[in-house]
N, C-alpha and C positions, 0 to 999 in steps of 0.2 A: 545770531552773529555767525556769519560765514567764515570758513577757515582762512581764506586769503586776507580777511580783515584782521586776523590775529597776528600780532607782531611776535615772530618766533626768533629767539636768540639761540643759536645752536653752536656747540663746541665739539671739536673732534680731535682725538689723539689715539695713539695705539700704545699698548704696553709692550715692553721688550721681553716678554716671557713666552717662550715657545719651545717645544710644542705645548699647546694648552688643552690637551685631552685629559679629562679628569675622570676617575672611576665613579661609578654610581654609588650614591648613598641614599638612604631612605629612612623615614620615620612615619608612624601612623598617627594621624589626627582624627578625632572623632567628632561627630556632630549628630544632628537628628534628635531623637527623643530618648536618649539614654537616661535610665534612672540614676545610675551612679557608675563612676569609673574608679576602681580601687586597686590596690595592690594586695594580693592574697598572701598566704603564709610562705609561698616559695618565690615571692617577689615577681610574679607575673602579672601583667595588666589584664584585668577582668572588666569587661564592658557589659553591664547588666541592662537588659531592655525587656519591656513587657511584650508579650505576644500580641500581634496585631499592629504594633507601632512600626515606624519606619527606621530601618538601620541604615546609617550612612557613615562610611569610613573613607578617609582620604589618605592616600599615600603621597606624602610630600617628598619629592626627590630632588637631588642635585646631581650634577655630573654633566660632562660635555664630551661627545654629542648628547643631546637630550635622551635620557634613559627611557626605555619602553617598560611599562608597568603591567604585570599580570597578577591577578588575584586568584588564589587557590584556597582550598579549604579542606580540613580533615573533619571527621565527625567528632563525637563527644570526647573521645579519649585518643591518646596517641597510637593505641594499638588498632584502632578502627581503620578500615580501608580508606586509602587516600582518594579524594574526589576532586576533580578539576572543575572549577566554575567557568573557566575560559572567559573571564572578564578582562579584556585588555583596555583598561581605563584607570586613570589615577583615582577616580572616585567610584566606590562600590556602594550602590544604593539598592536596598531590598524593601519594597513596599509590603506592608502587612506581613511582617516576618512571622514564620511559624516555628513551633517548638522544635521541629526536626531540623531547622536551619541553624541551631546553635552549634558551637564548636570553635575550633581555632582557625582563624583567617590569616593568611599570609599574603603580603605584598612582596613581589619579587621585581626588582628594578635592575635592568642590565642595559649597557650601551656598548659592549664589546671591548671596554677598557677595564682591565683588572677582573676581579671576581664579582659576580652579581651581589647586590645588597638584598638581604631578606629580613623582613621584620614581621612580627606576628602579634596578634591580640586575641584573647579568648572572649568569645561572645556567649553570655549566659542568658538564655531566654526564660523569663519568669512567667508562670501561668498558674491558675487555680481553676479546676473544673468544678461543676456542680457535684456535690456528694450524692452517692446512691446509698439508700438505707434499705436493708433487707432483714426480714424477721424469720427465724427458724425456731423450732421447739422440739424437745424430746420428751416422750412419756414412757416411764418404765415402772414396772411393778416392784414394790418394796414391801417386805414383811408380809408376803402372801397377798391377800386381797383386802387388808385392813384400810389402806389408803394408797393414793397414787401421788408420785412427785412429778410435777411438770416444770421443766426448765426451759426458759426462753432466752434466745440469743438475738440481740440486735446488732447487726453487722453494718458498719459504716465504711464505705470505700470511696477514695477520691484520688485523682491524678493531679500532681502539683509539682512545681519547682519554685523555690526550695521545698523540702519536705514539710508537709502541713502539720500543724498542731491541732489535736482533737480535744474538744470539751463536750462532755455528756451532761445533759440537764434533764431532770424530771420536773416538768412544769417550769418554774423559774429558778429552781434550786440546782446548783452544780453537784454532780455525783462524784464520789471518790471511794477508794477502798476503805479508808479509815472511818468514814461516817456511817456506813451501812454494811452489816455483815451479810446481807442477802445480795450483795452486788459485787461482781468481779469485773474489772476492766483490763483487757490485755490485747496484745498484738498476736494474731495467729501466724503460724509459719506457712510458707509456700503459698502466698497470695499474690495476686497481680495488683499493682498499684499499692497505695498506702491504705491500710485497714486497721480499724479499731473495733473491738467487740465489747459490747456491754452484756454481761451474763447476769440474768435474774434467776437466782437459785430458789427452788421450791416456791413457786409463784404464790405471793401473798395478796390479800385484798388491796393493800396500799400500792401494789405494783401496777395496778390498772390505772394508767395515767398517760399523759402526753410526754414523749421523749424527743429531745432535740439533739441532733449531732451538729455541732458547730466546728467548722474547719477554718484555719487561719494560717497565712504565711507571714503574719506579723506586718502587714501593710507594706511589704516590699513593692516597689514600683507603683505604690498607690492602689494595689489590688485589695479590695475590701474583703472582709470575712464572708463566708457563705454558710448557710445552714439548711437543714431539712428536718422536718418534724413528722413523727408517727404517733398515732393514737392507739394505744394498746388497750383492748377491752376483753371481757370474758367471752366475747363472740368472735374474736380475731381467729381467722382460719385460712388455710391455703385454698386456692381455687380448685374446683371440681367440675368436670364436663361430661356431657353425653351428646351423641350425634343423633340426628333425625333419620339417618339412613344407615345401611350396613357399611362395614369398613371397606367392602369391595362393591363398587357401583358400576354396572354395565349399562350403557345407554346407546341409542342409535345416533348416527350423525344427523345434525340439523335440529335435534331436540333442545329445548331449554332446560337447563339443569339448575336446581336450587337445592342447596344443602344448608341445614341449620345446625349450629353448634350451640347447645343449650347449657347455661350455667346451672349447676346443681348445688353449688356451695362457694364460699369465699367471702371474707370480710377483712378489709374494705372491698368494695365491689371491684372485681377484676376487670382488666381491659382485655378485649378479644382482638386477635389479629390472624388473618389468613395468609398463607404463603404457599408457593408451588415449587415442586422439585421435579426435574431440574428447571431452572430458569424462572422468570417472573410470572405473575398471573397472566392468563391470556388477555389479548387485546379485547376490550369490551366487557371483561368480567367486572362485576361490582361486588365489593366486600363492604357490607354495611352492618356494623355490630357483629353479631354472630351468624348473619346470613350471607352466604356466597351464592351469587347468581351468575351463570354463564349462558348467554344467549346463543342459540344456533351452534351448539358444540360441534367441533370438528375432530378428526383423528389426531391432529397435531396437539390437541388440548389434553390428551391422555397423560396420566402421571399421578403423583401423590400430592394431595392437598392437605396441608396441615393447619389445624386450628389450635392456637396457643392462647392460654389465659394466664395473665400475670397480675399480681397485686402486691408484689414484693414480700409476700408471706410464704415461707416454704419454697418448694420448687414449682416452677411453672407447670400447669396442667396442659397436656397435649393429646389431641385426637387426630387420627390420620384417615383419610378416605382415599382408596385407590380407585381412581376414575378410569374406566376402560371404555373407549369409544369404538364401537364395532367398525372394523375395516379389513379389507383384503387387498393384497398386491403381490406381484412377482410370482406368477404361476410357472412352475418348472416341472420337467419330467425327466426320467432316465429309463433306459432299457437294459435289463440284466439278462443276457442270453442264456446263461446257465447258472442256476442258483448256487451250485457247488463250485463254480468258477473253473470247471475243467475245460470249457470251450469259450471262445470269444465271438463265435459266429452263431447266428440263428439257424437251427437245424430241426427238421421234422423229427418227431419222436423224442425230442428233449424238452426240458421245461423252459419256460420263458416268464419273466416277471416285468410288468410295467409299473412304475412308481410315479405318484403325483403329489406335489406339495405346493401350498401357498403360505405366504407370511400373513398371519391374521391376528387380530385382537378382538376377543380373547381366542387364543390359538386352540384351546381344547374344545371350543364350541363349534368349530367348523365341521360340516358334514360333506362327504364326497359321494358322488354318484357317477357310475361308469356307463358309457354307451358304446355299442358296437354297430357301426354303419347306420347311425342315427336312431337306433332303438336301444332301450335299456338292456344292459347285459344281464342274462339270466344265470344265476348261480347253479353250479352242478358239481359233480365229483371232479371234473377236470378244470373248472373255472372257480377260483377262490378269491375272495376279497378280504384283505387283512389290513390292520391298522397298527401303527406304532412298531414298525420293524426296528429292532435295536441297532441295525447297521445304518439306518436312515435318520434324518432329522425328526424331531418330535411331531406327532400328529401328521403322519404321512400315510396316504392310502396306497395300497399296492394291489394290483390285479395279477394273479398268478394263473398261467395256463400250463396245465400238466399234460405231458405227452402231446406236444404240439402236432395238430393235424393240418392238412391243407385247408380245411374249412375254417380254421381259426384265422387265416389271413384276412385282413380288412382294416378299416379305420376305427381306432378306439379314441373316445373322447372322455376326458375326466373333468367333471364340473364340481366346483367347490361353492358352498353357499352357507348362509346363516338362515336357518328355517324361521320364517315369520318376521324377519328383520328387513327393513328397506335398504339393504346393501346389495348392489349389483353382484350377480354371480360372476365367477371367473372360471374359464375353461382352457384346456390345453389339449391339442390333438396329436395323435401318434399313428403313423401308418406302418402296419406290419405286413410285409410281403416277401416274396423271394428276392426282391431288389433291395430290401433293408439289410444293409451290410455295415459293419463297424468302420470307423473312419481311418483314413491314412493322412499323413501330413508330410509335406516336403517344401523345399525352397525352390522357387522358379530358377531356371537356368540363368546364370550370370548375376543372381541376386544374393549369393551366399556371402559376398563381401561387398559392403556399401562404403564408398569413400566419398566424403563431402568436405567442403571447406568450412572452417569454424565460422559460426554465425549464420550459416545457411540452413534451410529446412532439410529434413531427411525422412525417407519412408522405408520401413522394413516390412517385408512381405513373406507370408507363408501361405501355401495353398492346401486346402483341406478337401479331400474327396470322401464319399460315403453318403449313406442315406439312413437317417436324417443327418444333415450337415451341422455339426456343433459349432458354437463360438470358439474363438482361439484366445488362450490366456498367454500374456507376455510377462517375462521376468528377466532379471539380470542373472548372469552365470558366474562371471569371473571375479565378482567383488562380494565379499561376505556381508550379508545383511544389507546389501545396497538396495536403494529404492530407485524406481523408475523416475524419469524427469517429472512425471505427474505427482510425485511424492508418495505413491502407493507401491507396495511390494508386488502386486499383481494388477494387471489391467486387461479387461476383457474387450475384444474387438469382434464384432459380428462378421466382418469381411476378411479377417486375418491380416489386416494392415495396421502397423503401429506407426503413427505419424508424429514426428518430433519437430518442434519449431526452434530455430536459432540454436543449433547444437553447439556445445562447448567441448573442450578437450576432456573434461571430466566424464562426458557421456561415451567416450570411446570404450570399446570392449565387446564381449560376447553376449548376445541376447537369446533367450530360449522362447520358442513358441510351442505350445502344447494344447491338446484338445481338452475342452472343458468337460467336466463330469455330467453336469446337468444339461438338459435339452439335447442329449445324445446318449451314447452307449456307456453303461457303467462297467467299463473295462479299464485295463491298464492304459494311462494316457499315452498318446503318440506324441513324439517330440521331434523338433528340428532346431537348428541354431543358425544365427545370422551374425556375422562379424561387422561391427561398425568402426570405421577408421575416420577420425576427424583430423584433417590436415590443419596445421596451425601456422600458416604464413603470417608473418608479422610485418605490418607496414613500418617504414623507417621512423625512428625517433632521433632527432638531431639536437645538437647544442652548438651555439646558443640559440634558443628559440627567439630571443630578442636581446640585443646588446647595444649599449650606448658607447660609441667609440669617440673619444676626444683626442685631438692631436693638434700641435701647433702648425701654423701655416708653413708650407714648404717642406714638411717632413713626410717620409714615406708612411704608408698605412698598409697593413696586411690583414685581410679578412679571411677567416677560415670557418667553414661549416663542416662539422664532424658528425659522422654517423655513430650514435650511441649504441643502438641495438636495432635489430630487424632480422627478418628471415626472407630472403637470403641476406647475409651480412656483407653486402657490398653495394656500392652506388652504381646503378646502371646508367644514369644520366644526371647531369647537373646543368642548370640554366641560371644565369645571372641577369638581374635587371637593375637599372638605376632610374629611380623616380618613375617606375612602371615601364620604362623603355628597355627592350631587349639589348643586351650587350654581346659583343662577339665572344666566343668561347676562349678562355685563357689557354695558354700553351700547356700541353700535357707533360707532366714529369714522367720520364721513362720508367723510373723505379716503381712508380705506383700505377702504371698503365694497365696491369692485369686485373687487380681487384682493389680499386681505390676505396678508402674508408673516409675520405674527406675531400672537400673541394675548396680551392683557394682563389682569391682575387687580390692582386697587388696594385696599389696606387703609388706611383713613384714620388709624387709630391702633392700634398693636400692644398687645394685652392678653394676660393669661395665657390667657383663653378662646380667643383667636384664634391662639394659638401651636400649632403642630403641622405635619402633613404636608399639602401641597397637590399636586394632580396635575392636569396639563393634557394631555388627549388630543386630538391634531389629526389630520385625515385629508385626503387629496388624491385621493379616488376610486379609488386603487390600494391603499392600505394606510393604516396609522395608526402614530403614534409618540407617545411620552409624555415630558413634562418633569416631573421631580419636584423639589419645593422643600420643604426642611425649615426652617420659620420659627420662630424663638424669640428670646428675650432672654437666653439662656444665655451666660455668659462662655466664651470659648475656653479651651482647656487651657493650662496653663503649659508652658514649654519648659525642660527641665533644661539646665544649663550644665555641660559635662564637662571644661572646661579648667583647673580649679583646680589649682594646683601643690600636690602632696602633700596631697590631700584627706583622706587617712587618717592619723590621729595615733595611734600605738600606744603602749600602756603595758604591756609584757609582764609585768612583775612583778605587776601587779594584774589581768592578763588582760583588760583593757578597751581599747577604742579609740574615738576620736571621728571624726566624719565631717562635713565642711563641705558642706552641701547648698545648691546655688545654682541659681537659675532666673530667667527673665524671663517676663513675661506677654504672650501672643500677642494682638495687636490689642486692647489694653485700652479704647480709645476707641470701639470698635464697639458696645458695649453700656453698660449702667449701670456706675458705678464699682465696682471690687472692694472689698468691705468687709473680708473676712478670708479666710484659707485654712484648710481642714480637713486636718490632717496625720495620716496613719495609718501606724504603724510596726509591722510584724509579722515576727518571726523565722521564717525559712523552716522548713517542716516542723512548724510549730505553728499553732494556729487562733486563739488570742487575739491581739489587736492593741491597741496603745496609741494613743489618739486625742486630739488636741490642736488647739484653735483658735488661729490666729495672726492677730491683728488687724493691719491695715495702713492707712496713710494713702493719699492719692492716688497711684496707681501709674501711672507714665509708660511709654510704649512704649520698650523697650530697657533699662529700669531693672533693674539686677542686684540681686536679693533673696537674702539668705543666712539659713540656719538651721543651727545647730550641733547635731548629734546626739552625745550623750555616753553613756558607760557601755555601749557596744555590746560584746558578748562576743566575744573572740578564740577561734576564727577563724570565727565564725558569719556567715552572710549574712542580709540583711533585705530585705523588700519595702517600698518606700516609695510611698505614694499621696498625691497632693496635689490638692485640689479647690478652685477659687475659688468664692466666694459673693458674689452681688450681691443687690439688692432683689428680683430675680426668683426667686432661690434658687440651688441648686447648679449650677455650670457643668460643663464637661467635665473629667474627671479625667485626670491623667497619672501614670504609674507607672514605677518603675525598680527594679532590684535592686542593692543595695549589697553588694559583696564585700569581705572583708578582704584587702588586698593589701600585700605587703611592698614597699618601694621597690626598683625595678629600678635597679641601679647604672648611672649614666650615664657615658659616656666622659669628660666633663668633670666629674670627681669633686669634690664638696664634702665633705659628711659623710653617710655611709650606714651604717646598721646592719641586718644581715640576721639575722632571728630564725628563718628556715626555716619560718615558719608557712604560707607559700604554696607551692603545688606547683611554681611556677616557680623556687623557691629562689634568688630574686634574680638570675637570669641565670647562676648557676653551672652548669657542665656536667661530665659524667664524662669523664675522659681516656680516649681509645680505645687508648692504648698500654700501659695498666697491666694488672694481672692480674685485678682485680675492682673492684667499684664501692662507693661510699659508699651508705648506705641512710638514707632519711628516715622517722622513726617517732616515735610518742609512747607514753605509758603504755597507751593504749587499743588501739593497733595492734601492740604488740610481742608476740613469741611467748611465750605463757604457760609453755611448756616450755623456755624458754631456760636456758642454763647458769647455776647459782647463783654468787654471789660474783663477778660481773663485770658491767660496764656500769651506767649510771645507771638508777634507777627512774623518774625524770621528767626534764623539761628544767630549765633554770636557774630557771624561775619556780616550780617545785614543783607545778604543776597537771597533772592527767592529760591535758588537751587539748593542752598545749604540745609542739611538735615540736623535734627536734634531729637532727643527722646523726651516724651511727656506722658503724664497720666491724664486720661479723660474721666472726669468725675460726674458726668451726666448719668442719667438712668441707664442701667439698673443699679448703679453704685449707691451704697448706703454709708452712713457715718461710720468711720473706723475701718472701712475696707482698705486692704493693704495690697500694694503691687511691689514686687521685689525684682531687681535686675542684678544678676550675679555674675561676677567677673570670672575669667579662667582661674585655675589653680596655679599659684606662684610658689616657687621654692624660695624660702627665706635665706638670702645670702648676705644680708646686712642687718644691723641692729635696729636702725631707724629708717623709716620711709615717710614720704610726704605725698598725700593724695590732694591734688589740686583739681578743681572743676568749677565751671560756671553754672549758676542756677538762676531760674526765673520763677518768682512766686508772686503772681499778680491776680487779685480777685478777692472779694470780700469774704468768701467762704474757704480761703486757703487753710489746709490742714497742716501736716508736718512733713518735712523732708529729713530723713535719718540716714546716716552713714554707719554701717555695721561692718565689723571685721569678723570673718568666720575662720577660726583657727582649727587646723586638722592635725595638731601635734599628737594629742591623746584624745581620741574621739572627736566629736564635732561640737564646737562651742562658738556661739555668736555673742559679740560684745559691742555695745554702742560706742562709737568714736566721736560722733558729731550729730547735732540735731538743731533744727530751726523750724519755727512755726509762724503762721500768720502772714498777712499781706505785706509784701516788701516793695510794691510798686512795679510799674511797667518797665523794668530795667533788668539787664543781665548783670549779675554780681559774681564775684569770684571768692571761693573759699579755699583755704590751705589747711589740711587736717593732718597732724602728725600721728603716726601709728608705729608700734614696735611689736610685731608678731613674734611669737616664740617658735614657730615652725611653719610648714606650708600653710598658705592662707589664701582667702578670697575676700574681696570687698563687695559689699551689697548696698545698692541704693534702694531705700525703702520710701515709697510715697504713700502717705496716709490721707484718705479722703476726709474732708472737713464736714461742716454741717450742711452744706448746700452744693449746688452744681457749679457755682462760680468759684472753682477751686483747683483749676489746672496748674500742675507744677511741671517744670521742664528742666533738663540738664543738658550740658554740651561740653565738649573739649575736656575730657577727663584725662589727667596725667598722673602717672605713678612713678615717682623717682626715689632712688636711694638717697639717704641722707636726711638731714633735718629740714624743716620748712623754713621759709624766710622769717626772720625775727619780726620785721615790721610788716604787720598785716593790716590791710585796709579795713575800715569799719564795714561790716557786712550790710549796713543800712545805706552806704554811699555807693552810687553807681560807678562802675568802671566802664560800661558800655551803655550809651543812651540810645533808646529806640528812636527811629525816625518820627519826627513830628513832636517830640517832647522837649526840644530845645537843648542844644549841645552846650555844655559848660565851656568856659574860655580855655581851661587847661587842655581839654581834648582838642580844641581847634588849634591851639598853639603847637600841639604835637604834629599836626598835619602841615603846618606852614613850611617847615624845612624841606621835606620832599617836594612840596608844590613849587617852592621857589626854584629849586634845581630844574624841575620840569619846564618852567617858564623860560629860564635862561637857555635851556637846550633848544626851545622852539625859536628864540630870537636868532640863534646861531645858524 
């Protein structure tokens, strides 16, 4: 049925109350899979949920304009650090909630009117981990060597919320202090998690048995008990290990390494595990049982490899192998001109020392060999080779020349190697001659101060002279413990240039360049300094970056683009454009001619032709920025009012509903008066829309306007578009989606009827302790292959779109299986209530339909209020059940499966009212609504004749 075919009767009026801005109010509603929502001892709401379930909280808000909702959270207690979830939504949904996500959740609603509304609820996440059982023993000598006392401790640990209850069993017998003098059960101090220890004193033969630790959280949230069992025997022992190799293993790169970790004891059989430190096992390594294999080992695979054996008896056994893969890198040298440091120059007749070092694994296995002019250096009284100079790094080889002669000048080469290992040798060469001089360092002319613009690259340079020419080390000078832009305190550059990318103001300052100690002279470092200045010109920032300017036709408009900040703080030029076209420059105000900080454009009178987009581009010699103005006489959009009590009025028998649409006009005095509104109503998933003009008189700011939409089809949703019109034309449109919603039963109950047309089913929930669930369906969604001669063909209204709740009794359901549908919790504010509902019980295997009342006054108590069994025919019938709860209560519809699959039971249109039920109740075996095709009784047809006659008379007119 297309929307234009729907006959819509609409009514419009406005309330004379304004302004109609109302402060935000909020309350938290819960949904999802909560185990229970209760009030604890300080009357705070506690929402209990099982770990892994879905948390869903809804912040129900009122207020106009519509408040914005933000969810925030604190951790488990009020003293914990506040954490923002940054969820700007009325519904907070967390899939698979974790235990760390428990805590207090706040919804904050604010709309700029009054103070924000803040509500909170505490979420308690329940969980129970698998328990861990470990066994320890002590053996001590008593009375000399006559006998030994062996004491065994069985320690059971578990993490849970709420705290777990422990039960110890020997075999199938529960243990306690009072029953066995050889047993102690206690909680140790300073343990992580919850722990219970079973102490077996002076182990006896009967103590060799199976012990079970059973933990329970008493079935909260349906979490079952968990248990772990250990078999204690006279052979129970902690693990013991030995290795197939030495604790330090040195190998060559490329070799295949295999290490075996052998068990020498332990009962039960221990589990073996290999680990590597630091980091994980190398890529390609295979740990299988106690054997670790590393193919083609490389230098990066060096490190400590740990083999750990555990069997939950005693402490784990651990063996460690230090794997060293031979490697050499980073050959360096240094020249010490005078051993006693009296001179920094090489001079004949004085001593000279050359030192050579490589980084190697293992370091102590490196051998060094010295060559002079390509031949091995021969040791003599004047030529000495030493190792491990205390002033130098470990395992460093030094060649000392005593009383330097002219004949000692030449090229010296230091070669490092691993004898007999396939590791390439490393060598470093040093030339000693009269030209070998210590370094000097300086800054090139004109480079002592480097000035660059922020964001640009920069290059700092120092020149080094001397032979050999050492690398240059850079560091910061004027900032204590400051790091270089690379993140290092020192940075080595072989060419003496420090290159910086995208410099910032924080990089400004003094930088030091100095000669490196290695690959050069071992003398006092030579230094120089470079000053880096980073200029910080700031492009302009303007306001407004974008502004919507509204004005009535014929009135003047002043546009101003102001410079917020920038360097320099002045506007060098300002250019105005209208719809992209350049405008002539406005006249300059003399007072602001020297250093203007804003630009202005004045329109003497706003017209339709002068409405549009204006752009002002300003610059300050560094950059430019733009102010955008959208100038028009368009009316602002209306703002829908969402706080109408019961805005949906449903008429289920006619399958229609009405909706009260309410709104206020935003800033009506900013432009010309609103003459009328254009209303567009379109059913979702359809293209055609019904359009209607709504004339209005003078609209005041905050004035609440109403329009009643009627004959909307249940349960369809509609898109509503509302556009104000002035003499200028159409203003800004506002849209919203109207959904058919059934009334959610409030705790302070008045009268509520649930038709089950909405997926939320009026806040009813499925009981988690029953055997199966009630199902929501209609004639369009029901199974076409369902069992014949059972269940209703439609709901109580007789239309295929109407929904109802029913129980499906086909397989795997069995005789006596129960499905329970539980209402929200109501506060008892009256002595008597009446529960009215329609039921359908058709089929030869019909079981029972029960109505229960769950009282929550003192504990939880379910009592039967009404029951009906057996086949009642293919008709909907109505029941009225009086109840008188003594405190907060819930009603429960319980469907019980009969002896076969032809036993579907359905319910619809549940009403709960204060007061007593009607005194004259119809016989439950007489139909009040007859299903199509079964023959309508005369009484029902007579009820239809009156409205039908009026309709026919209207057609004749």
